[in-house]
N, C-alpha and C positions, 0 to 999 in steps of 0.2 A: 233170880233176875237169870239170864240163860249166861251159858259159858259160849261163848261165842268161836269160834272156828273159820277164818275168812280167808278166801281165796279172791285177789285181787287180779283184774285183763283189764288192760290198758295198752298206750302203745305211744303217745306225742306228751311232749310238754306241761299239755292240759291235766292228762294225767296224774302226772307228777307232783301235784301239787296235791291231788287228792289224796294221792299214796300216803306222803308226807307227813300229812296231819293224820294220818290214822297211825302210823308210826309213832308219829309225837304221844299220841294220846294210846300208844299200850296196848295199840288189840292187837290181838294173837294172828298174825298173816300167815298164814302158813304153804300158800304160794303166790307166787305173783305167775299171767300168765300173759305173753306181750309176742309181737307179732318177732319172725326170723328176721336175723340180721341180713339186711340185702348191700348189695354191688351198688355205691355209689360215689360220683364226682370222675375225672378224669383216669384214675388210678384202679375204677372199679375195688377200690378197698373193701374188705364186707364194713357200713352202719349197723352198729346196736343201736336200737330206739333208746327213746331220752325213760322210757319207765324202767329196761332190764339195765341201764349205767346206774340208775338207781337203786333199784333192788340189788347187783351186785354189790356196789359203795356201801350198801345197809345190812350183807350176809344176808337176802330175803331167798328161799326156793323158788329160781323160775325155770317155769317151761315155756318153748318154743315150739307149738308143735302147729307142722305144715298141714295138717287136716285136721281139724275137728273131730271127725267123726276114724278118725283111725282107732282100733282098740287099743291098741298098745296108750296112745293118749290117756281115752277113759278107762282104761287102768291103775293108770298112775293118778288121774284126776281123785276118781274112787278113792284111791289107796288114801290120801291126804287127809279122808275124815271132815269135811266141810260142811259146815251145816248152811254158811250163808255166802253166796257169791256176790261181788260190787263189781259193777264195770263202766266203765268212763272211756269215751270214745277208744273203741274196739269193734272188729268185725259182727258179724252177723252172728248168733250163736244157734245150732242146733236144739233143736227140745232135748235131744242125749244130756245135754249138758247144764239149760237152764235149770231144765226139772230136777237136776241132780239132789242139789242141797236141802235139807228140811224146812230151812226157812226160805227157799226160796232161791231168787238171783233180782236181785234191780240193779238198777240203770241210773246214772245221771245225764241229763238231758242238757243243753244249756240253751235250753229254751222255755219259756210258759206254755208248756204242750194245753191244747194242742195244734198250737202255730209251732209252724217251722220244723214240724219234722224232717228229716234228714239230715246229711252228713255235712252241711256248715251253714245253721243256725247263725253263730256271732255273724259272719259277712253278710248274710240278707235280711237279720234285722234292719241293720244302716241300710244297706244300700235300699229296702223300702222304706227308707225314713220315718224308723218305730222311734217313739222316745222312751218307752220301756222295755226293756226285758224280765228276763231272768233266768231262772234253773226249774226244776222240775226233778223229783227220783220217782221212779216207777217198776211196778215188776216185770220184767220180762216178758211176753208171750209168742205167738207165732209172729206175728205182724213186725214190721219195723216201726218203735217209739210211740205204740196204742196201750200200752201196758195200763191196767189200776193206779192212779198217781197216788202215789202217800204222803209226798211233801212238796209244797213249790214256796221257791222265795225271787221277790224281783226284785230290779234294780232302773235305776234311771238311764237312759243314753243321753249322755252331750251333747250339744251341738258339736261340738269339736270331736270326739271320739271317736278313736277308727277301730280298725278289728283287733290290733295287737293288745289296745288299750282296754276293749270290751272285754277281752281275751282274760285277761290279769284281773279283768274286776269280778266274771263269773267266775274263774276258777279261785278265790277266795271267798266266794258265798258259795261255791259248789261244796268246797271242803266242810263251810260250818254244816250246811244243809244234809251232807254227807255222813256227819257226826251223830247230829240230829235223828237223821233215819234209822241209826244203826241205834241207837237207845233204848229209839222208840220198839222195833223189833227187841232185842234184849230184854224188854221191859214187857211185853207183848199186849202193850200199849197204843195201835194206831187201827186207823180206819182209811182202809182205800176209797177213791171215785172212779168211779168208770169213767172216760174219756170221750168227750162228742167226739162224733165218726162225720157230721153236717154240720152247715153257715158256713162261713165265709172262711175256709181253711187257708192260712197261707206255706209255702213251701220252702224249703231250706235244701235242693236237690245238688249234690256234688260239681262243684267248680269245675270247667274246665278251660282250657285257652282260648277259646271262641267264646265264649260266654264273659269273659274278662275284657273286650275290645270295648271299646268308649267308644258311644254312638254318639259325636256331638250336636246330630238334631235335637238331644233332649234339653230340657229348662236348665239353667245353670247350676240349679239347688238338685235336683237328680244325676247332674253329672259329678256334682260335688259330693254325694252321698257314696254315689257308688266307686269313687275314688277312693274314701275314706274306709267303706266295707270290705275295697280287698288290701289295707295297707296295713303290717308292711309282705304280709302275702294272702295269696299270692300276687298282687299288684296289676292293677288295672293298666294297661296297653294299649299305644297307635302306632300312626305313622306320624314319623318326621319329615315333611316333601320340603327340602330345601338345594332347590335348583333340579339338576340329574339326579340326587342322590334321595332316597326312602330309607329311612333309618327307626327300625324298632322301637319305640321310645317306653318306661314302663314310670307312669305319674304316681307317686308318694304321698304330694299333699298340694291342697290347694286351697284358695280361700275364693268367694264371691265377690264381683265389683258390679253392684247393679248401675245399669245406664242403656241410654238409647243409643242405636248407631245401623249404618246400614250395610254393613261391613257381611261378605259373606261367612257362612259357619265355617268355622276353623280356619279362620284369616287369624297369621299373627300379629300382635302389635308387642315391642322390642325396644329395649334402650340395653347402657350398659350397664343395666342393673336388676330388668326384670321382663316378662314375658309375658303376656296373656294373649287369650283364647278368645275370641267374638263366638258369642252362644246366642241363644235366644233371650231376650231381655238383659245385656249385660256382659259381662266378661269374666274367665275365669283366670285370675292369678294363679302362675307355675309356682311355686317353691321348690318342691321336692322332686328332680325326676333322676331318671337314669337312662342314657342314650345306650345304641345296642353295642356292647364291647364296652363300654368306659364304667365307672366305676359311680354309686348313685353319689348325686351332688346337692347342695344349693342350687337354686336357678343363678343366683346373683355373682358366685364363685363359677360355674359354667357358661357365663354370657363370657368370662374376660377372653375364655380362647375359643368360641363358635364362632365361625362368619357365618351368619347367617342372611339370608338374600331378601330382597323385597318383600318378592313374593312368596315368603314360604308360610304354609300352612300344617294343620294339625287334621290328621284324616286324610 
C-alpha cells in the first residue's frame, strides 16, 4: 500500500464536495490549490473561492497562484512532496505541474468521457435532452479532457432534473468515484482506457450570456430542456415585451402543455394565476421567473403585481 501525499486543485462548490470526502476519509492532503480571491459585487469586496473557504476552515495549506508557471509557485509545490494530484473544476494545468507527482495527476470530469468535454458538461447534457450522464476520472495530458480513463460511473437524468439537481447528484457520485480511484492508485491496481477521438462527440463548451438566450422558435421540449439545463445558474433568459416596455426576464422553471393553436410564437396567454407562452406543438407554462431589477418569484405571485397588456409577448 502506497503512502499518498495529495495536492488537491479546485475552485467551486462542486469541488468542495469531493475535497470534503477526501478529508473525511483521512487522506493526507498536503496542499490545496485554488483560484486567487477576486473582487465581486457592488462593493468590489474580495471574494474567496468555495474551496478556499472550506480549506481554511479545515486548516489545510492553501496556495492561490495567479500564474501556474511562476518559478516561486513551482518551487513551493515541489516542496510539498506530493506524489498524487487531484483536479476537480480547476483551470488547465501546464505540463510542469501535472507531470510533477510520481503517481500522476488525475481529473474528475462531470460527464461520461469522451462525451461532453469542456467547461459546462452538466448544463449541456440536460440542454441536449440526455437521459443519462455520469462522472469520469482520467489522467491529465496535454489536451483538455482527453487523457486515459481510470474509472467511470453513470447515473440517470430524470425528466424533471435541472442543472442544480444534476450538479448535486454528480458531486456525490464524483466523491465516491474519486475515493475509489485513489484506492486503486494506492494499491497499484488499475488499468486505464484510452479515449476514442472519433464518432459523434458532443461538446460542452463554456456558456456565455448570448448562448443562454431562449429561441422561442424551437419545440416545447427543446425549450423546456434549455431552461432546466441552465437553472439555477446561469439561467435562461429572454425579453418580455409589454406595451412599450422591453424587460430582460430570466426563466428558472416551466412545464410543457401540449395542444394545437394558431398563435404567433412567443405570444403570452395569462390569467391571474398562470402565464404560458405559445410555442411549436403547444405551450410552455412558466413557473418561476425573474424580471430585470426584481427578485426571483413564482409566476402566480408575480402576476399579483404585474399589469400585462393583451399583446404582451416573449422574445
